[in-house]
N, CA, C and O of each residue as an XYZ file, in Angstrom:
336
protein
N      36.383    135.611     59.856
C      37.624    135.801     59.895
C      37.880    134.551     58.965
O      37.523    133.404     59.232
N      38.776    135.087     57.463
C      39.453    134.861     57.397
C      41.347    134.234     57.041
O      42.055    134.597     56.102
N      41.585    133.584     57.767
C      42.969    132.991     57.649
C      44.223    132.502     56.764
O      44.058    131.580     55.965
N      45.850    133.308     56.952
C      46.313    132.682     55.680
C      47.531    132.609     57.013
O      47.966    133.079     58.064
N      47.628    131.502     55.841
C      49.408    130.789     56.874
C      50.729    131.112     56.024
O      50.880    130.422     55.015
N      51.824    132.199     56.345
C      52.970    132.451     55.730
C      54.035    131.942     56.571
O      54.319    132.313     57.710
N      54.620    130.995     55.828
C      56.053    131.616     57.266
C      57.272    132.217     56.206
O      57.519    132.308     55.003
N      57.800    132.529     57.440
C      58.690    134.001     57.050
C      59.835    133.313     56.436
O      60.473    132.358     56.879
N      60.066    134.318     54.744
C      61.103    134.174     54.239
C      61.722    133.577     54.481
O      61.516    133.017     55.558
N      63.243    133.120     53.539
C      64.290    132.947     54.093
C      65.018    133.901     53.033
O      65.183    133.612     51.848
N      65.477    135.232     53.733
C      65.923    135.738     53.453
C      67.639    135.908     53.254
O      68.113    136.828     52.587
N      68.315    135.071     53.809
C      69.695    134.684     54.363
C      70.141    133.444     54.215
O      70.538    133.158     55.345
N      70.286    132.718     53.669
C      70.094    131.681     53.362
C      71.401    131.114     54.839
O      72.371    131.835     55.073
N      71.206    130.034     55.499
C      72.428    129.446     56.466
C      71.876    130.790     57.827
O      71.802    130.573     59.036
N      71.644    131.785     57.288
C      71.056    132.470     58.576
C      71.043    131.812     60.465
O      70.212    130.926     60.662
N      71.501    132.039     61.121
C      71.748    132.076     62.268
C      70.590    132.420     63.304
O      70.005    133.493     63.159
N      70.206    131.515     64.407
C      69.197    131.299     64.663
C      68.669    133.070     65.048
O      67.763    133.647     64.448
N      69.633    133.768     66.360
C      69.116    135.345     66.450
C      69.245    136.318     64.542
O      69.098    137.539     64.473
N      69.419    135.777     63.758
C      69.584    136.230     62.486
C      68.233    135.857     61.981
O      67.706    136.804     61.397
N      67.712    135.085     62.008
C      66.029    134.979     61.944
C      65.122    135.330     62.552
O      64.058    135.481     61.952
N      65.234    135.708     64.584
C      64.492    136.305     64.955
C      64.057    137.978     65.438
O      63.262    138.687     66.055
N      65.747    137.901     64.285
C      65.998    139.891     64.168
C      64.727    139.646     63.248
O      63.914    140.544     63.469
N      64.139    138.497     62.024
C      63.844    139.159     60.790
C      62.371    139.226     61.025
O      61.560    140.024     60.555
N      62.036    137.413     62.519
C      60.428    138.690     63.355
C      60.466    139.304     63.417
O      59.661    139.982     62.779
N      61.799    140.197     64.574
C      61.707    141.400     64.965
C      61.115    142.702     63.957
O      60.302    143.586     64.228
N      61.979    142.388     62.528
C      61.441    143.381     61.542
C      60.429    144.132     61.900
O      60.045    145.256     62.225
N      60.015    142.455     61.602
C      58.484    142.706     60.775
C      57.517    143.187     61.600
O      56.648    143.909     61.112
N      57.501    142.891     62.903
C      57.439    142.905     64.313
C      57.012    144.375     64.418
O      56.016    144.542     65.123
N      57.421    145.218     63.999
C      58.017    147.084     64.584
C      57.484    147.740     62.831
O      57.217    148.933     62.689
N      57.401    146.645     61.536
C      57.043    147.398     60.434
C      56.136    146.829     60.340
O      56.027    147.005     59.127
N      54.838    145.912     60.716
C      53.606    145.728     60.491
C      53.145    145.425     61.507
O      52.924    144.215     61.480
N      52.896    145.809     62.318
C      52.500    144.622     64.167
C      50.990    144.037     63.834
O      50.436    143.086     64.386
N      50.431    144.959     62.670
C      49.183    143.838     62.584
C      49.209    142.427     62.049
O      48.480    141.502     62.407
N      49.941    142.410     61.349
C      50.725    140.739     60.973
C      51.039    139.613     62.275
O      50.786    138.429     62.498
N      51.697    140.667     62.929
C      52.124    139.539     64.173
C      50.890    140.169     65.570
O      51.520    140.792     66.425
N      49.375    140.090     65.867
C      48.933    140.013     66.883
C      48.970    139.025     67.820
O      49.083    139.063     69.045
N      48.842    138.021     66.939
C      49.489    136.830     67.675
C      50.392    135.404     67.041
O      50.459    135.135     65.842
N      50.779    134.925     67.702
C      52.143    133.746     67.170
C      52.223    132.843     68.466
O      51.915    132.912     69.656
N      52.970    131.711     67.328
C      53.232    130.403     68.747
C      54.469    130.393     67.611
O      54.558    130.465     66.386
N      55.831    130.191     69.357
C      57.061    130.397     68.372
C      57.332    128.450     69.484
O      57.236    128.028     70.637
N      57.605    128.064     68.414
C      58.170    127.209     69.309
C      59.677    126.037     68.249
O      59.906    125.614     67.116
N      60.557    126.032     70.317
C      62.166    126.050     70.071
C      62.512    124.729     70.512
O      61.799    124.119     71.309
N      63.524    124.277     70.054
C      64.258    123.129     70.444
C      65.816    123.150     70.645
O      66.329    123.437     69.563
N      66.889    122.927     71.754
C      68.104    123.334     71.742
C      68.102    121.946     72.769
O      67.132    121.336     73.220
N      69.595    121.688     72.960
C      70.798    120.551     73.363
C      70.155    121.502     74.840
O      69.581    122.575     75.028
N      70.519    120.678     75.431
C      71.202    120.908     77.171
C      71.988    120.054     77.463
O      72.553    120.511     78.456
N      72.459    118.967     77.218
C      73.742    118.683     76.914
C      73.971    117.188     75.672
O      72.951    116.946     75.026
N      74.993    116.431     75.425
C      74.547    116.082     74.512
C      73.848    114.319     74.585
O      74.383    113.329     74.086
N      73.023    114.341     75.069
C      72.605    113.315     75.243
C      70.761    113.739     75.644
O      69.793    113.189     75.118
N      70.694    115.195     77.032
C      68.894    115.027     76.139
C      69.150    116.772     75.753
O      70.082    117.559     75.917
N      67.823    116.844     75.183
C      67.414    118.176     74.568
C      66.079    118.675     75.221
O      65.440    117.802     75.808
N      65.535    119.998     75.211
C      65.301    120.814     75.553
C      64.355    121.177     74.351
O      64.616    121.343     73.159
N      62.615    121.279     75.372
C      61.565    122.211     73.981
C      60.951    123.466     74.875
O      60.817    123.542     76.096
N      60.660    124.328     73.940
C      60.130    125.606     74.595
C      59.408    125.463     73.649
O      59.375    124.724     72.665
N      58.251    127.032     74.447
C      57.233    128.284     73.645
C      57.255    129.639     74.244
O      57.578    130.315     75.220
N      56.595    129.621     72.809
C      56.868    131.470     73.473
C      55.035    131.772     72.470
O      54.512    131.442     71.406
N      54.697    132.605     73.736
C      53.586    132.320     72.441
C      52.575    134.007     73.218
O      52.154    134.309     74.334
N      52.588    134.692     71.813
C      51.420    136.758     72.276
C      50.474    136.586     72.047
O      50.328    135.494     71.499
N      49.873    136.964     72.137
C      48.060    137.523     71.954
C      47.471    137.002     72.305
O      46.335    137.471     72.374
N      47.715    135.463     72.881
C      46.119    133.729     72.962
C      46.098    134.422     74.076
O      47.056    135.123     74.405
N      44.774    134.289     74.945
C      44.207    133.972     75.892
C      43.694    132.826     76.287
O      43.480    132.876     77.499
N      43.264    131.358     75.611
C      43.196    129.950     75.682
C      44.625    129.247     75.608
O      45.616    129.976     75.606
N      44.727    128.313     75.566
C      45.156    127.114     75.352
C      44.379    126.287     74.299
O      44.875    125.194     74.029
N      43.595    126.527     73.863
C      42.924    125.993     73.127
C      43.499    126.542     71.357
O      43.885    125.890     70.386
N      43.281    128.203     71.627
C      44.061    128.803     70.570
C      45.328    128.517     70.276
O      45.921    128.270     69.226
N      45.497    128.560     70.897
C      46.747    127.979     70.732
C      47.497    126.520     69.469
O      48.201    126.449     68.462
N      46.762    125.635     70.390
C      46.726    124.297     70.507
C      45.560    124.181     69.015
O      45.603    123.157     68.333
N      45.035    124.794     68.819
C      44.540    125.034     66.673
C      45.426    125.570     66.178
O      45.667    124.978     65.126
N      46.287    126.628     66.367
C      47.007    127.220     65.874
C      48.634    126.282     65.767
O      49.450    126.190     64.850
N      48.614    125.954     66.545
C      49.054    124.701     65.893
C      49.311    123.902     64.905
O      50.366    123.634     64.331
N      47.662    123.356     64.686
C      47.067    122.143     64.280
C      47.066    122.649     62.577
O      47.422    122.066     61.552
N      46.709    123.490     62.736
C      46.724    124.484     60.886
C      48.104    124.920     60.345
O      48.412    124.781     59.161
N      49.127    125.594     61.524
C      49.813    125.387     60.865
C      50.817    124.281     60.713
O      51.871    124.165     60.087
N      50.080    123.472     61.548
C      50.581    121.579     61.033
C      50.076    121.532     59.531
O      50.577    121.094     58.496
N      49.606    121.779     59.651
C      48.745    120.953     58.168
C      48.723    122.299     57.025
O      48.367    122.355     55.848
N      49.116    123.027     57.698
C      49.892    123.729     56.548
C      51.168    123.397     55.830
O      51.537    123.363     54.656
N      51.686    123.170     56.999
C      54.038    122.914     56.877
C      53.368    121.276     55.152
O      53.383    121.158     53.927
N      52.914    120.473     56.461
C      52.420    119.115     55.579
C      51.964    119.277     53.978
O      52.281    118.346     53.237
N      51.255    120.379     53.417
C      51.027    120.125     52.887
C      51.869    121.128     52.108
O      52.403    120.479     51.209
N      52.152    122.105     52.047
C      53.812    122.654     51.844
C      54.600    121.602     51.375
O      54.670    121.609     50.146
N      55.117    120.847     51.826
C      55.928    119.832     51.795
C      55.530    118.991     50.788
O      56.089    118.771     49.714
N      54.080    118.350     51.422
C      53.975    117.038     50.164
C      53.333    117.368     48.488
O      53.259    116.568     47.555
N      52.875    118.996     48.524
C      52.849    119.430     47.278
C      53.445    119.410     46.313
O      54.511    119.922     46.654
N      53.536    119.110     45.046
C      54.814    118.846     44.406
C      54.909    120.791     43.329
O      55.871    121.051     42.607
C-alpha cells in the first residue's frame, strides 16, 4: 500500500476553526474514501494560564497505528516546512 500525505487546502484565508472543520466535513461527504482514517489534534485555552490538548481519531483499531499516522504526518510537515 502506498500512502500520500496531504494538507487540507486553505480555501479561505483567515477561516475560523469551525469553517476549517466544515471543509473537512464537506470533503468527507463528497469523497469518503479519502477519509477512511484520520487523526485531529487540537489545542485550546481552558483559562488564561492553562491550555488543553485533545484528539479525535476515526478508523484506527490500535494505538500504534494512530502514533504511526502522527509520525508520518510530522515527517511530512517538517519536510514541507524545510523544503525551499
